[in-house]
C-alpha positions, -999 to 999 in steps of 0.1 A, spaced: 145 21 -10 164 53 -12 152 88 -23 161 80 -61 138 48 -62 110 66 -40 110 95 -65 105 71 -94 78 50 -80 62 82 -70 63 97 -104 48 66 -117 19 69 -95 14 103 -101 13 98 -139 -13 72 -137 -35 89 -113 -33 128 -129 -14 122 -160 17 139 -175 4 176 -176 -13 178 -143 15 162 -124 36 188 -104 69 184 -85 51 189 -54 27 158 -63 57 136 -68 73 148 -33 39 141 -16 36 105 -33 71 96 -28 76 109 9 108 128 1 114 167 -7 118 190 -38 156 192 -37 157 154 -42 142 157 -76 170 180 -88 197 158 -71 188 127 -84 170 133 -119 182 169 -128 146 183 -133 110 170 -129 105 166 -164 134 143 -166 121 121 -138 87 119 -152 101 109 -189 119 83 -170 88 72 -151 67 71 -183 93 49 -200 93 25 -169 55 24 -170 53 11 -207 81 -12 -200 64 -29 -172 29 -29 -194 52 -47 -221 64 -73 -199 29 -84 -187 25 -98 -221 59 -115 -231 58 -154 -228 70 -154 -195 53 -123 -183 26 -121 -157 -5 -114 -176 -41 -113 -163 -41 -152 -160 -4 -158 -154 18 -170 -181 1 -194 -204 19 -219 -225 31 -202 -256 13 -216 -289 37 -233 -315 16 -219 -347 20 -182 -355 -14 -173 -357 -25 -189 -324 5 -173 -306 -6 -139 -324 -44 -143 -313 -35 -154 -277 -12 -127 -270 -37 -101 -282 -65 -120 -261 -41 -110 -230 -34 -75 -243 -71 -67 -248 -81 -86 -218 -63 -62 -194 -77 -31 -209 -97 -23 -179 -67 -29 -156 -41 -11 -177 -66 17 -191 -46 43 -173 -14 32 -191 -32 36 -223 -42 70 -215 -11 82 -205 6 70 -237 -18 89 -258 -11 122 -237 26 117 -241 22 114 -280 0 145 -280 29 162 -263 59 151 -287 59 182 -308 59 207 -282 84 188 -259 119 182 -277 133 166 -247 104 141 -242 110 131 -278 147 127 -274 139 107 -243 116 83 -262 134 76 -294 158 49 -279 129 29 -256 106 33 -286 131 14 -306 138 -12 -281 104 -17 -274 97 -29 -309 122 -56 -305 104 -66 -272 72 -66 -292 85 -89 -319 99 -111 -295 69 -113 -270 40 -113 -295 56 -130 -325 85 -153 -309 111 -134 -332 145 -131 -314 160 -99 -320 197 -110 -314 197 -141 -339 171 -125 -365 174 -87 -361 158 -76 -395 130 -98 -390 124 -85 -355 127 -49 -366 100 -49 -393 77 -74 -370 81 -50 -343 73 -18 -366 42 -37 -379 31 -47 -342 37 -14 -327 16 4 -355 -12 -23 -348 -10 -17 -311 -15 20 -314 -45 16 -334 -59 -10 -313 -54 14 -284 -71 45 -297 -103 22 -308 -104 9 -274 -101 43 -258 -128 56 -280 -153 28 -284 -148 -4 -266 -181 -17 -280 -170 -18 -315 -132 -21 -308 -112 -52 -323 -114 -84 -304 -83 -108 -306 -102 -131 -331 -110 -102 -351 -72 -91 -354 -61 -125 -362 -90 -131 -389 -80 -94 -404 -43 -106 -406 -54 -137 -424 -76 -118 -449 -44 -95 -456 -20 -124 -460 -45 -144 -485 -52 -110 -503 -91 -114 -504 -115 -140 -512 -139 -158 -489 -141 -150 -454 -112 -166 -433 -120 -196 -411 -114 -189 -375 -85 -205 -359 -110 -220 -332 
């Protein structure tokens, strides 16, 4: 790899180990085996590099849960039934919590910085919108190219749900929702009340 790629990989490691606010340019240089001048030459600034590194980390996190991704147990066959697919994808997301906790914590830290960091907000707008489409396709099987509006609204829904699940697992894993809880909750919403839903399995 060249210095540009080394810097990006070093910045990703620093973000996971130290977080956004505590990562310095010297940390990145030490982790990447490069030099301070390389950051400005290749990325313009440390913040621009960290913003890109964060985006890449979240993209890599999302790819783990796409139908052809490398989840905790490889890439299982995608169920045909929408609720089964929903539950199975959430089992993979929640099942990876311990391995990906640092990414979840990093996302919460970055969200807390949005109001005070206009450049960070600007850098995340495009990837966030693209990420919604990826979530719609990966979790619900909706192709953004053939059905863009369904993918858009489904992505908004899954992204909102993901943020809430993330907070609950970070705060109190013992009472956080399981994949089955989320699936049963979705069934209750769709059915509009009534008796408790039958489990999918």
